[in-house]
N, C-alpha and C positions, 0 to 999 in steps of 0.2 A: 294219132297222139291227141290232137285236138278234141277228138270226140270224147277220150277217155278224160281230158282235163275238165270239159265241158260236164261230163256225166258225174265226175265227183264234185265238181263246185254246186251243180245241182242237187246233188244228194245231200250235201252239208247244208244248203240253204233251205231245202225242204224240211230237213230234220230241224232246224232252228226255228221253222215257222209252222211246226206241225200243229200247234196249239192255236195259232190264229186263223182259224177258218172262217171266222166272221168278224167284220169290223164292227167294234163297238167304241163310242166315245164316252169318256169318264165325265160324269156330271159334276160340277163343281157345287156342291151344297144346293140349295133351292135357288139360285141365281138366275139359272136358265142357261148359263155358259157351261158349254162342253169343249173338252179337249180330246183328241184321237190323233191316230195315225195309221195309215195302210202301207204295207209292204207288198208290192208287186214284183214277181219274179217271172219272167219268160224266156223261155229257150226257143228259137228258132232251128228246127231240124234241118230245112234245106239250107240256109245260110251258115248253120253252125255256130249262131250268136248267142249269147246270153245276155239279158239286160235285168237288172235288180232296181227299183224305183222306190224309194221312200216318199209319202204324201202326208206330212204333218199338217194338222188342221186345228181351227178353233170356231165354235159356232154360238150363236145366240138364238134360243128359241123363245119367243114371248107366247105368253097363254092365248093371246088374241088371234095366233096362228102365223103371224109374220115370223120369219127365221132369217139370219143374217149368217154368213159363213165366209172364212177366208182360208186359204191353202196354198201350199206349193209343192212342186215336185224336187226331189234331189235324186239324180242318178247316182248310185252307189257303186255299181258293176256294169261295165260295159265290155265285156270280154277282158277285161281288167279292172282290178279295184281302181275308183276314180272318185272324185265328188264333184257331180255334176260336169264333168269334162271340162273342168277349169273355167266355167262359165257361171255368171250370177243366174239365179231362179228367176221365174216369172211369177208374181204374185196373183193369185186368183180369187175374185172377189164375187159373192153371189148374194142375192136377197131372194126370199120368196113368200108367198101368201097362199097357204091350202085352204081348200074350201070344197064343199060338195055342191054340185050344180047339176041340175036334171037326174038325180039319183048317181052321178057318176063322182068318182074322187078327181078332183083337179088341183092344178097350182099354176099361179101366175109367177113368172121368175125373170129376175134380169142379172145378166151375168157381164163381167168385165176382168179384165187383167192389166197388170203394171209388169212392164219387163225391165228388170233393173239393170241388165247389160246394156240394152239399148236406150234406157231412159225414157221410154215412150209407152203410153197407154194403149192397149188392143181395143178393138172393136167392141162396142156396146150391144147387147144382145138381149132382147126381151122375148117372151113366149108365153104360151099357156100350154099345159100338158093334160091330157085324161088319162087315167088308168080305171079299167074296168075288168 
């Protein structure tokens, strides 16, 4: 019975999200500010559990290559319809600077978050990534 209910729920969510195969943010004029959201639906076959997470976000891209972002995750479905399991979300913040170095695309970044439930800031992480 659980599997049939999960399959029906999965089919419903997949049908609702058929057109959203690629995440794209909406640009607000020529301001560099963008808003968007991602809906992630996962079904674990072994545990017979399903989770649907909505991640709204806002970003700012400057023409110099500097970008800032803020987003948060809301759990909409966790084997039953819920709103983040009655917990406040964590705000995630990031900043990055993209550049080309030695023929490789790279970005220097910093990330942190603020847990609204615990009222505390999470670790600050900095790094550099290369893509080729």
